[in-house]
C-alpha positions, 0 to 999 in steps of 0.5 A: 500500500502506498504511504500517505504523507501529509503535505506541509504548508511552506512559506518561502523567501529568496534573495537573488544575486547576493554578492557572495559565493554559494560555498560561503553561504552554505557554510552559514545556512547549515547552522539554521537548517531544522531549527526553530525560526526564533532560534535561527534568528539568534544564531545568524545574529552572532555569526561572524561571516558577512553572508550571515547578514544577508541570510538574516534578512531572508529569514526575517522576510520569510517570517513576515510572509508567514505572519501576514499571508498565512496568519502564523506566529513566529514561535510556531515556525521551523526552518525546513529548507535553507540552501544557496544556488550559484548565480552568474559570475562577473568577469573582471581583469587585472593587469600583470607583467609583460602586458598580460592579464589575470581573470577575476571572478566575482561570484554571486548566489541565490539564498532561499529559506523555507519555513513551515508550521511545526508539527506536534513535538517538533519544537522542544519547550524551553525549560522555565526558570524556577522562581524563588518564593519571597519567603526564601532567603537568597543564597550566599552567592547571590548576596551583594558585596555590601552585605558581605562587608557589613558581616565582616564587623560582626565576625570581628566582634564575635572573635573579640568576644571569644578572645575576652573569654579566653583571656579570663580563663587562660591569660598565659596562652593569650599572651603567647599568641599575642607575642606570636602575632607580633612576631609574624606582623614584623616585616622580615629584614632582607639580608644583603648579599655577601658580595655587596657587603662592605669590607669593614663589615665583613672583618667585623663579622669575622672577628668574633669567630676567630680568637685574637692573636697573642703577641709573638713574645708571649707565645715564645714564653709559653712555648719555652719551659720555665727556667729552674732557679740556680742553687745558692753557693755554699759558704766557704770554710774560714781559712788560716789567714783569717784565724791568724788575724783574729788571734793577733787582734785578741792579743793586742786587746789583752796587752792594752 
């Protein structure tokens, strides 16, 4: 049995002698074929090719024909056919070396777009945005920046209260934390590179590391052992001469 197909109502618009090649126009029309008319308009509006402007005019004309002649709405229309045929080519010449010429081909095309009312289920409805009820609080990501800034002093006040409670219970621990915060807050001094340091500063830094050199005389004295004291000479025994003189003196005293 032959299959019975329903004939669709077609609304057509065409632009002839468009100053563009058919190949460039087909690259643009492939994006809107089978799309809803409203969606096809937005696609052509954001195309970067120059032919998209002419294709958008043809699509707008086709939608106007469907609304005025057939009484359809733009939301019910679908792009059934969108194609580009080659038009006449304009021949031009360009002068080249040695009296020769080159051929210039200025191509044209005919853009045709055909619309039809959408069949049931052919156009998918867009998902509706969920409206937030008035009682529901906004999410943190949607809050303005001012509310975040206003919440900052509250957070600081809460931290201050907790700090006072900790000081009442553990004052020593709080003092240690304050000292650590002060140490972290102090900027760290950058050390100068060793190559750029002055020679005097380098000598001053090296001095405490090495002990001062003792004079050479002291080092020699420490190296030599202490000399032993010389023994005292023993008294010599009295000689006979001294004894004779003594006896003579005694005899003289006795005579006197």
